[in-house]
C-alpha positions in Angstrom: -55.8 -36.3 -23.5 -53.8 -38.5 -25.0 -50.0 -38.9 -23.7 -48.9 -38.0 -27.0 -51.1 -35.0 -27.0 -49.4 -33.8 -24.0 -45.8 -34.3 -25.2 -46.7 -32.4 -28.1 -47.6 -29.6 -26.1 -44.7 -29.5 -23.3 -42.5 -29.2 -27.0 -44.2 -26.6 -28.3 -44.2 -24.4 -25.1 -40.1 -25.5 -24.4 -40.0 -24.3 -27.9 -41.6 -21.1 -27.3 -39.6 -20.3 -24.1 -35.7 -21.0 -25.4 -36.9 -19.1 -28.4 -37.9 -16.0 -26.0 -34.6 -16.9 -23.7 -32.6 -16.8 -26.7 -34.1 -13.7 -28.4 -33.8 -12.0 -25.1 -30.2 -12.7 -24.8 -29.4 -11.9 -28.5 -30.9 -8.3 -27.8 -28.9 -7.6 -24.9 -25.5 -8.4 -27.0 -26.9 -6.3 -29.6 -28.0 -3.3 -27.3 -24.3 -3.7 -25.3 -22.7 -3.1 -28.9 -24.5 -0.3 -29.7 -24.7 1.3 -26.6 -22.7 5.1 -26.4 -20.5 3.7 -23.2 -19.4 0.4 -25.6 -18.6 3.1 -28.7 -17.3 5.7 -26.2 -14.5 3.1 -25.1 -13.7 1.8 -28.7 -13.3 5.4 -30.0 -11.3 6.2 -27.0 -9.0 2.8 -27.3 -8.3 3.4 -31.0 -7.3 6.9 -30.9 -4.8 5.6 -27.8 -3.2 3.2 -30.1 -2.8 5.5 -32.7 -0.9 8.3 -30.7 0.9 6.1 -28.9 1.6 4.3 -32.3 2.5 7.9 -34.0 5.0 8.3 -30.8 7.0 5.1 -31.0 7.5 5.6 -34.8 8.9 9.1 -34.2 11.1 7.4 -32.0 12.1 4.8 -34.2 12.4 6.4 -37.1 13.4 10.3 -36.2 13.1 13.3 -38.6 16.3 14.0 -39.5 17.7 16.9 -42.0 20.5 16.1 -43.7 23.6 18.7 -45.3 22.6 20.1 -48.1 19.7 21.0 -45.8 16.6 21.3 -47.7 14.7 24.9 -48.5 11.0 24.8 -50.0 10.7 27.3 -53.0 10.5 30.8 -52.5 6.7 31.0 -53.6 5.4 27.4 -52.6 2.6 26.8 -50.4 4.8 25.0 -47.7 7.5 27.9 -47.5 4.6 30.5 -47.1 3.4 28.1 -44.3 6.8 27.6 -42.6 7.2 31.8 -42.7 4.2 31.6 -40.2 5.5 29.0 -37.5 8.0 29.8 -34.9 10.5 27.0 -33.9 13.0 26.1 -31.1 16.5 25.3 -31.4 17.7 24.2 -28.1 21.2 23.4 -26.7 23.8 24.3 -23.9 25.7 26.6 -26.5 28.4 25.8 -24.1 30.2 28.4 -25.8 28.3 28.5 -29.0 30.7 28.5 -32.3 30.5 28.7 -35.7 28.6 25.0 -36.7 25.6 26.5 -34.1 25.5 30.0 -35.9 25.2 28.1 -39.8 22.0 26.1 -38.0 20.5 29.3 -36.8 20.7 30.9 -40.4 19.1 28.2 -42.2 16.4 28.3 -39.7 15.6 31.7 -39.8 15.7 31.7 -43.6 13.1 29.0 -43.3 10.8 29.9 -40.2 9.2 33.2 -39.2 10.3 33.0 -35.4 13.8 30.7 -34.2 13.6 30.5 -30.2 17.0 29.5 -29.3 16.7 27.9 -25.8 19.4 27.6 -23.4 18.4 25.3 -20.7 19.0 25.9 -17.2 19.1 23.5 -13.9 18.7 25.4 -10.7 20.0 22.8 -8.5 23.5 23.0 -10.7 26.3 25.3 -10.8 27.7 26.3 -13.9 31.4 27.3 -14.5 29.9 29.8 -17.3 26.6 31.0 -16.2 23.5 30.3 -19.5 23.4 34.2 -19.2 26.6 34.6 -20.5 26.5 32.0 -22.8 23.6 33.6 -24.8 24.9 37.4 -24.6 27.7 35.4 -26.9 25.4 33.7 -28.8 23.4 37.3 -29.1 26.8 38.8 -30.4 27.6 36.4 -32.8 24.0 36.9 -34.4 24.1 41.1 -34.2 27.2 40.6 -36.0 26.9 37.7 -38.5 23.2 37.7 -39.8 21.2 40.3 -41.7 19.6 42.5 -39.1 16.4 41.3 -40.6 17.0 37.8 -39.7 19.1 39.0 -36.2 15.4 40.3 -35.5 13.5 36.9 -36.2 15.7 35.2 -33.3 14.4 35.3 -29.9 17.5 34.1 -27.1 15.5 33.0 -23.9 17.4 31.2 -21.0 15.1 29.0 -19.3 14.7 26.9 -16.0 12.9 24.1 -16.0 11.6 22.0 -18.8 11.7 23.2 -22.5 9.2 22.3 -24.2 6.5 23.9 -21.4 8.0 26.7 -22.0 7.8 26.0 -26.1 4.1 25.4 -25.5 3.5 28.5 -23.9 5.4 30.3 -27.0 2.8 28.9 -30.1 6.1 27.0 -31.1 5.3 23.7 -33.8 8.7 22.2 -34.2 11.6 21.5 -31.7 15.3 21.3 -33.3 18.2 20.0 -32.1 21.8 20.5 -33.8 23.8 17.4 -34.1 27.1 16.3 -36.1 25.4 13.8 -37.3 22.8 10.9 -35.8 25.1 8.0 -36.4 28.1 10.5 -34.0 25.4 11.5 -31.4 22.3 9.4 -32.3 22.5 7.2 -29.1 22.6 10.2 -26.8 20.1 12.5 -28.4 17.6 9.4 -28.4 17.2 9.6 -24.6 16.7 13.5 -24.9 13.7 12.5 -27.4 12.3 10.1 -25.8 11.8 12.2 -22.7 10.7 15.5 -24.6 8.2 12.8 -26.1 6.9 11.2 -23.0 7.6 13.4 -20.1 4.7 16.3 -22.1 2.4 13.6 -21.7 3.1 12.5 -17.9 3.5 15.7 -16.8 1.6 18.2 -18.6 -0.9 16.4 -19.9 0.2 18.0 -23.2 0.7 16.1 -26.9 4.6 16.4 -27.2 6.4 18.9 -30.0 8.0 16.8 -33.0 11.4 17.1 -32.7 13.8 17.6 -35.8 17.4 16.5 -35.9 19.6 19.0 -38.6 22.8 17.6 -39.2 25.7 20.0 -39.0 27.6 21.3 -42.4 30.3 19.1 -43.1 32.5 22.3 -43.1 31.9 22.6 -38.8 31.7 19.0 -38.2 34.7 19.2 -36.2 33.9 22.3 -34.0 32.6 21.2 -31.1 32.1 23.5 -27.2 34.8 20.7 -25.9 37.1 21.6 -28.6 36.4 25.8 -27.9 36.5 25.0 -24.3 39.9 22.9 -24.7 41.7 25.7 -26.4 40.2 28.4 -23.8 41.9 25.7 -21.2 45.2 25.7 -22.7 45.4 29.1 -23.0 45.5 29.5 -19.1 48.4 27.5 -18.8 50.3 28.8 -21.9 50.1 32.5 -21.5 50.6 34.7 -24.3 50.5 31.3 -26.7 50.6 33.6 -30.2 48.4 30.8 -32.0 45.6 31.3 -29.9 43.7 33.9 -31.5 44.3 32.3 -34.8 42.9 28.9 -33.5 40.0 30.2 -31.4 38.8 32.5 -34.3 38.6 29.3 -36.8 35.9 27.8 -33.9 34.0 31.4 -33.2 33.4 34.7 -35.3 36.1 37.3 -34.6 33.5 39.2 -33.2 32.8 37.2 -30.3 36.5 35.9 -29.4 37.2 38.1 -26.5 34.4 37.6 -25.1 34.8 33.6 -25.4 38.3 34.5 -24.1 37.2 36.4 -21.2 34.6 33.9 -20.0 36.2 30.3 -20.9 40.0 31.4 -20.9 40.9 32.5 -17.0 
């Protein structure tokens, strides 16, 4: 056979082998991209990235309700939906005051059930126990909210993580009361980060959305620290005639005596 024929035959054989090899590689790549495992990995990775993006967005751009607080229309779908929801309003309430009460009144009008939670660290000693603070808050609510509204408020003293308790109550939102975001934002953001990533790491459960409720300007200067300060002055200045007047501007008259007994002795 001529050398040219041998060369042509070898070239044809080489081409067929190359086509076979590359064709198999292409099929392998195609199989890899369409395999169930590969598709599942892509879906899971996408879901994780979306979830992380949502949580980071919540921290960078917190939900803040400024005063005057908005209220959905009486017959709107949103109002009807929210009236079926339960929300948590968490705080130390040490002690509770007018600023807390007007926030609770707003939340009760907007939602079906409001759970006021006082967190407890079992390893910490409190000058005024969480149970006493809950009793003061209960008296404030009973004597200063309409009966129907008061029945929609649930008071809880919670040991451990409040978010974990909230999950057992089928809660939809986590509320925090603040003066303004500029005044309280830095400290609140730290708590928000804990309440966002804690459930994921320790649950693992999807974290509740935190909503910050800015205070009514009429009560923005009212604080638990100020109440304690006035009560402390009462201890040093027994018989101060302006004491009751000063305190009644910060807490309802119905609990002045209770607050005095708890914080003024």
